[in-house]
N, CA, C and O atoms as a Tinker XYZ file with bonds, in Angstrom:
   280  protein
     1  N     33.804000  112.949000  -59.397000    73     2
     2  CA    34.857000  113.671000  -60.072000    64     1     3
     3  C     35.793000  114.342000  -59.068000    63     2     4     5
     4  O     37.007000  114.352000  -59.269000    81     3
     5  N     35.252000  114.892000  -58.007000    73     3     6
     6  CA    36.086000  115.557000  -57.009000    64     5     7
     7  C     36.961000  114.526000  -56.298000    63     6     8     9
     8  O     38.137000  114.789000  -56.043000    81     7
     9  N     36.405000  113.357000  -55.973000    73     7    10
    10  CA    37.193000  112.318000  -55.302000    64     9    11
    11  C     38.321000  111.833000  -56.208000    63    10    12    13
    12  O     39.425000  111.565000  -55.734000    81    11
    13  N     38.053000  111.720000  -57.497000    73    11    14
    14  CA    39.075000  111.292000  -58.443000    64    13    15
    15  C     40.189000  112.329000  -58.534000    63    14    16    17
    16  O     41.364000  111.964000  -58.585000    81    15
    17  N     39.840000  113.615000  -58.556000    73    15    18
    18  CA    40.846000  114.676000  -58.586000    64    17    19
    19  C     41.686000  114.676000  -57.320000    63    18    20    21
    20  O     42.891000  114.920000  -57.375000    81    19
    21  N     41.058000  114.402000  -56.175000    73    19    22
    22  CA    41.802000  114.366000  -54.915000    64    21    23
    23  C     42.790000  113.205000  -54.920000    63    22    24    25
    24  O     43.913000  113.338000  -54.434000    81    23
    25  N     42.374000  112.079000  -55.462000    73    23    26
    26  CA    43.253000  110.910000  -55.516000    64    25    27
    27  C     44.457000  111.185000  -56.414000    63    26    28    29
    28  O     45.586000  110.854000  -56.052000    81    27
    29  N     44.231000  111.777000  -57.565000    73    27    30
    30  CA    45.332000  112.091000  -58.470000    64    29    31
    31  C     46.272000  113.123000  -57.873000    63    30    32    33
    32  O     47.492000  112.998000  -57.977000    81    31
    33  N     45.699000  114.141000  -57.246000    73    31    34
    34  CA    46.561000  115.190000  -56.711000    64    33    35
    35  C     47.372000  114.682000  -55.525000    63    34    36    37
    36  O     48.495000  115.140000  -55.310000    81    35
    37  N     46.825000  113.742000  -54.746000    73    35    38
    38  CA    47.584000  113.238000  -53.602000    64    37    39
    39  C     48.764000  112.386000  -54.057000    63    38    40    41
    40  O     49.800000  112.376000  -53.391000    81    39
    41  N     48.635000  111.664000  -55.186000    73    39    42
    42  CA    49.760000  110.867000  -55.662000    64    41    43
    43  C     50.759000  111.706000  -56.441000    63    42    44    45
    44  O     51.946000  111.379000  -56.466000    81    43
    45  N     50.311000  112.770000  -57.072000    73    43    46
    46  CA    51.224000  113.599000  -57.848000    64    45    47
    47  C     52.133000  114.426000  -56.950000    63    46    48    49
    48  O     53.255000  114.747000  -57.341000    81    47
    49  N     51.674000  114.773000  -55.765000    73    47    50
    50  CA    52.460000  115.643000  -54.892000    64    49    51
    51  C     53.183000  114.882000  -53.786000    63    50    52    53
    52  O     53.819000  115.496000  -52.930000    81    51
    53  N     53.095000  113.572000  -53.792000    73    51    54
    54  CA    53.752000  112.776000  -52.769000    64    53    55
    55  C     55.136000  112.372000  -53.278000    63    54    56    57
    56  O     55.242000  111.486000  -54.126000    81    55
    57  N     56.197000  113.005000  -52.773000    73    55    58
    58  CA    57.541000  112.694000  -53.285000    64    57    59
    59  C     57.969000  111.256000  -52.991000    63    58    60    61
    60  O     58.729000  110.668000  -53.761000    81    59
    61  N     57.499000  110.698000  -51.907000    73    59    62
    62  CA    57.861000  109.324000  -51.582000    64    61    63
    63  C     57.269000  108.353000  -52.608000    63    62    64    65
    64  O     57.936000  107.412000  -53.037000    81    63
    65  N     56.020000  108.591000  -52.993000    73    63    66
    66  CA    55.377000  107.759000  -54.012000    64    65    67
    67  C     56.084000  107.926000  -55.349000    63    66    68    69
    68  O     56.314000  106.946000  -56.058000    81    67
    69  N     56.431000  109.160000  -55.697000    73    67    70
    70  CA    57.124000  109.411000  -56.962000    64    69    71
    71  C     58.483000  108.724000  -56.990000    63    70    72    73
    72  O     58.874000  108.175000  -58.020000    81    71
    73  N     59.205000  108.746000  -55.879000    73    71    74
    74  CA    60.510000  108.088000  -55.816000    64    73    75
    75  C     60.352000  106.575000  -55.949000    63    74    76    77
    76  O     61.130000  105.925000  -56.646000    81    75
    77  N     59.349000  106.021000  -55.282000    73    75    78
    78  CA    59.105000  104.584000  -55.367000    64    77    79
    79  C     58.720000  104.178000  -56.783000    63    78    80    81
    80  O     59.196000  103.164000  -57.295000    81    79
    81  N     57.864000  104.964000  -57.411000    73    79    82
    82  CA    57.454000  104.676000  -58.779000    64    81    83
    83  C     58.639000  104.769000  -59.735000    63    82    84    85
    84  O     58.777000  103.939000  -60.634000    81    83
    85  N     59.488000  105.764000  -59.550000    73    83    86
    86  CA    60.670000  105.917000  -60.397000    64    85    87
    87  C     61.611000  104.725000  -60.236000    63    86    88    89
    88  O     62.127000  104.203000  -61.224000    81    87
    89  N     61.834000  104.297000  -59.008000    73    87    90
    90  CA    62.705000  103.146000  -58.769000    64    89    91
    91  C     62.127000  101.869000  -59.365000    63    90    92    93
    92  O     62.860000  101.048000  -59.916000    81    91
    93  N     60.813000  101.703000  -59.254000    73    91    94
    94  CA    60.172000  100.522000  -59.817000    64    93    95
    95  C     60.309000  100.492000  -61.333000    63    94    96    97
    96  O     60.622000   99.452000  -61.913000    81    95
    97  N     60.076000  101.632000  -61.972000    73    95    98
    98  CA    60.217000  101.694000  -63.424000    64    97    99
    99  C     61.663000  101.452000  -63.849000    63    98   100   101
   100  O     61.910000  100.788000  -64.855000    81    99
   101  N     62.618000  101.984000  -63.091000    73    99   102
   102  CA    64.034000  101.775000  -63.393000    64   101   103
   103  C     64.396000  100.293000  -63.278000    63   102   104   105
   104  O     65.096000   99.759000  -64.138000    81   103
   105  N     63.924000   99.629000  -62.222000    73   103   106
   106  CA    64.220000   98.205000  -62.049000    64   105   107
   107  C     63.590000   97.361000  -63.149000    63   106   108   109
   108  O     64.194000   96.395000  -63.616000    81   107
   109  N     62.384000   97.720000  -63.562000    73   107   110
   110  CA    61.751000   96.992000  -64.662000    64   109   111
   111  C     62.545000   97.160000  -65.946000    63   110   112   113
   112  O     62.696000   96.208000  -66.712000    81   111
   113  N     63.055000   98.363000  -66.189000    73   111   114
   114  CA    63.864000   98.610000  -67.377000    64   113   115
   115  C     65.149000   97.798000  -67.325000    63   114   116   117
   116  O     65.542000   97.196000  -68.325000    81   115
   117  N     65.812000   97.774000  -66.166000    73   115   118
   118  CA    67.059000   97.022000  -66.007000    64   117   119
   119  C     66.804000   95.526000  -66.202000    63   118   120   121
   120  O     67.557000   94.854000  -66.907000    81   119
   121  N     65.753000   95.011000  -65.586000    73   119   122
   122  CA    65.458000   93.576000  -65.710000    64   121   123
   123  C     65.137000   93.208000  -67.150000    63   122   124   125
   124  O     65.494000   92.121000  -67.604000    81   123
   125  N     64.476000   94.087000  -67.864000    73   123   126
   126  CA    64.157000   93.808000  -69.262000    64   125   127
   127  C     65.422000   93.830000  -70.117000    63   126   128   129
   128  O     65.575000   93.004000  -71.017000    81   127
   129  N     66.322000   94.762000  -69.847000    73   127   130
   130  CA    67.510000   94.897000  -70.684000    64   129   131
   131  C     68.544000   93.810000  -70.408000    63   130   132   133
   132  O     69.455000   93.620000  -71.214000    81   131
   133  N     68.430000   93.103000  -69.309000    73   131   134
   134  CA    69.377000   92.031000  -68.998000    64   133   135
   135  C     69.267000   90.905000  -70.019000    63   134   136   137
   136  O     70.276000   90.291000  -70.366000    81   135
   137  N     68.082000   90.627000  -70.497000    73   135   138
   138  CA    67.847000   89.496000  -71.384000    64   137   139
   139  C     67.937000   89.875000  -72.855000    63   138   140   141
   140  O     67.488000   89.108000  -73.706000    81   139
   141  N     68.497000   91.022000  -73.176000    73   139   142
   142  CA    68.532000   91.467000  -74.567000    64   141   143
   143  C     69.663000   90.829000  -75.371000    63   142   144   145
   144  O     69.573000   90.786000  -76.598000    81   143
   145  N     70.710000   90.339000  -74.740000    73   143   146
   146  CA    71.829000   89.755000  -75.479000    64   145   147
   147  C     71.529000   88.294000  -75.783000    63   146   148   149
   148  O     71.207000   87.522000  -74.880000    81   147
   149  N     71.632000   87.917000  -77.038000    73   147   150
   150  CA    71.396000   86.508000  -77.394000    64   149   151
   151  C     72.453000   85.597000  -76.767000    63   150   152   153
   152  O     73.583000   86.016000  -76.517000    81   151
   153  N     72.076000   84.377000  -76.527000    73   151   154
   154  CA    72.968000   83.401000  -75.890000    64   153   155
   155  C     74.229000   83.170000  -76.714000    63   154   156   157
   156  O     75.316000   83.040000  -76.152000    81   155
   157  N     74.098000   83.117000  -78.048000    73   155   158
   158  CA    75.263000   82.880000  -78.904000    64   157   159
   159  C     76.280000   84.015000  -78.778000    63   158   160   161
   160  O     77.486000   83.769000  -78.737000    81   159
   161  N     75.795000   85.258000  -78.716000    73   159   162
   162  CA    76.703000   86.399000  -78.588000    64   161   163
   163  C     77.398000   86.390000  -77.232000    63   162   164   165
   164  O     78.583000   86.705000  -77.134000    81   163
   165  N     76.651000   86.025000  -76.177000    73   163   166
   166  CA    77.238000   85.966000  -74.843000    64   165   167
   167  C     78.351000   84.921000  -74.795000    63   166   168   169
   168  O     79.408000   85.164000  -74.212000    81   167
   169  N     78.119000   83.768000  -75.401000    73   167   170
   170  CA    79.129000   82.704000  -75.419000    64   169   171
   171  C     80.335000   83.129000  -76.247000    63   170   172   173
   172  O     81.475000   82.857000  -75.871000    81   171
   173  N     80.090000   83.792000  -77.366000    73   171   174
   174  CA    81.191000   84.267000  -78.207000    64   173   175
   175  C     82.048000   85.287000  -77.454000    63   174   176   177
   176  O     83.276000   85.218000  -77.510000    81   175
   177  N     81.422000   86.222000  -76.759000    73   175   178
   178  CA    82.173000   87.221000  -75.998000    64   177   179
   179  C     82.919000   86.583000  -74.829000    63   178   180   181
   180  O     84.033000   86.994000  -74.508000    81   179
   181  N     82.312000   85.581000  -74.192000    73   179   182
   182  CA    82.985000   84.872000  -73.101000    64   181   183
   183  C     84.242000   84.180000  -73.601000    63   182   184   185
   184  O     85.296000   84.252000  -72.969000    81   183
   185  N     84.121000   83.504000  -74.748000    73   183   186
   186  CA    85.275000   82.804000  -75.309000    64   185   187
   187  C     86.361000   83.781000  -75.757000    63   186   188   189
   188  O     87.551000   83.503000  -75.608000    81   187
   189  N     85.952000   84.917000  -76.300000    73   187   190
   190  CA    86.924000   85.932000  -76.717000    64   189   191
   191  C     87.678000   86.491000  -75.512000    63   190   192   193
   192  O     88.891000   86.693000  -75.578000    81   191
   193  N     86.968000   86.740000  -74.414000    73   191   194
   194  CA    87.624000   87.230000  -73.200000    64   193   195
   195  C     88.577000   86.178000  -72.643000    63   194   196   197
   196  O     89.661000   86.514000  -72.165000    81   195
   197  N     88.184000   84.914000  -72.701000    73   195   198
   198  CA    89.048000   83.831000  -72.219000    64   197   199
   199  C     90.323000   83.739000  -73.056000    63   198   200   201
   200  O     91.414000   83.557000  -72.517000    81   199
   201  N     90.179000   83.867000  -74.382000    73   199   202
   202  CA    91.351000   83.825000  -75.267000    64   201   203
   203  C     92.294000   84.996000  -74.998000    63   202   204   205
   204  O     93.512000   84.820000  -74.984000    81   203
   205  N     91.740000   86.186000  -74.784000    73   203   206
   206  CA    92.590000   87.351000  -74.501000    64   205   207
   207  C     93.317000   87.181000  -73.175000    63   206   208   209
   208  O     94.492000   87.535000  -73.066000    81   207
   209  N     92.631000   86.639000  -72.153000    73   207   210
   210  CA    93.282000   86.403000  -70.875000    64   209   211
   211  C     94.411000   85.389000  -71.026000    63   210   212   213
   212  O     95.516000   85.600000  -70.525000    81   211
   213  N     94.129000   84.295000  -71.715000    73   211   214
   214  CA    95.154000   83.261000  -71.895000    64   213   215
   215  C     96.354000   83.790000  -72.672000    63   214   216   217
   216  O     97.490000   83.425000  -72.370000    81   215
   217  N     96.123000   84.639000  -73.661000    73   215   218
   218  CA    97.227000   85.238000  -74.411000    64   217   219
   219  C     98.103000   86.075000  -73.477000    63   218   220   221
   220  O     99.328000   85.957000  -73.503000    81   219
   221  N     97.489000   86.905000  -72.669000    73   219   222
   222  CA    98.252000   87.730000  -71.731000    64   221   223
   223  C     98.972000   86.896000  -70.685000    63   222   224   225
   224  O    100.131000   87.162000  -70.369000    81   223
   225  N     98.295000   85.892000  -70.145000    73   223   226
   226  CA    98.899000   85.048000  -69.119000    64   225   227
   227  C    100.053000   84.222000  -69.681000    63   226   228   229
   228  O    101.097000   84.089000  -69.044000    81   227
   229  N     99.859000   83.674000  -70.870000    73   227   230
   230  CA   100.936000   82.896000  -71.494000    64   229   231
   231  C    102.145000   83.776000  -71.792000    63   230   232   233
   232  O    103.283000   83.340000  -71.623000    81   231
   233  N    101.908000   85.009000  -72.234000    73   231   234
   234  CA   103.018000   85.932000  -72.489000    64   233   235
   235  C    103.737000   86.275000  -71.194000    63   234   236   237
   236  O    104.964000   86.364000  -71.169000    81   235
   237  N    102.988000   86.467000  -70.124000    73   235   238
   238  CA   103.601000   86.738000  -68.827000    64   237   239
   239  C    104.468000   85.561000  -68.389000    63   238   240   241
   240  O    105.599000   85.751000  -67.941000    81   239
   241  N    103.940000   84.356000  -68.516000    73   239   242
   242  CA   104.704000   83.185000  -68.096000    64   241   243
   243  C    105.941000   82.975000  -68.966000    63   242   244   245
   244  O    106.962000   82.492000  -68.476000    81   243
   245  N    105.866000   83.328000  -70.250000    73   243   246
   246  CA   106.999000   83.111000  -71.156000    64   245   247
   247  C    108.087000   84.162000  -70.979000    63   246   248   249
   248  O    109.272000   83.839000  -71.063000    81   247
   249  N    107.708000   85.407000  -70.736000    73   247   250
   250  CA   108.696000   86.486000  -70.782000    64   249   251
   251  C    108.940000   87.191000  -69.450000    63   250   252   253
   252  O    109.992000   87.810000  -69.287000    81   251
   253  N    108.031000   87.128000  -68.505000    73   251   254
   254  CA   108.175000   87.966000  -67.321000    64   253   255
   255  C    108.144000   87.198000  -66.006000    63   254   256   257
   256  O    108.430000   87.788000  -64.964000    81   255
   257  N    107.816000   85.933000  -66.005000    73   255   258
   258  CA   107.562000   85.229000  -64.749000    64   257   259
   259  C    108.734000   85.200000  -63.768000    63   258   260   261
   260  O    108.539000   85.577000  -62.613000    81   259
   261  N    109.884000   84.796000  -64.140000    73   259   262
   262  CA   110.910000   84.669000  -63.088000    64   261   263
   263  C    111.219000   85.994000  -62.389000    63   262   264   265
   264  O    111.395000   86.022000  -61.171000    81   263
   265  N    111.285000   87.069000  -63.134000    73   263   266
   266  CA   111.640000   88.348000  -62.521000    64   265   267
   267  C    110.414000   89.221000  -62.273000    63   266   268   269
   268  O    110.539000   90.290000  -61.676000    81   267
   269  N    109.236000   88.792000  -62.715000    73   267   270
   270  CA   108.000000   89.573000  -62.612000    64   269   271
   271  C    108.134000   90.944000  -63.245000    63   270   272   273
   272  O    107.564000   91.915000  -62.746000    81   271
   273  N    108.872000   91.037000  -64.325000    73   271   274
   274  CA   109.043000   92.293000  -65.054000    64   273   275
   275  C    108.963000   92.015000  -66.542000    63   274   276   277
   276  O    109.326000   90.937000  -67.012000    81   275
   277  N    108.488000   92.995000  -67.262000    73   275   278
   278  CA   108.489000   92.903000  -68.725000    64   277   279
   279  C    109.588000   93.765000  -69.289000    63   278   280
   280  O    109.760000   93.828000  -70.506000    81   279
């Protein structure tokens, strides 16, 4: 029991271990949350961003290109 208490107290008071554990838990959380978006939603958002870019670019080419002013 005394050896177990010493082991727990040495890890609880070691700031380097606590920082490493915190970073590890944070990275695990980030890696888990990366895969939360379904593939269909990702493709839909990609296509929506592409359409918005093309709308802006086409408007620039139609109305502002020669003088680079709107």
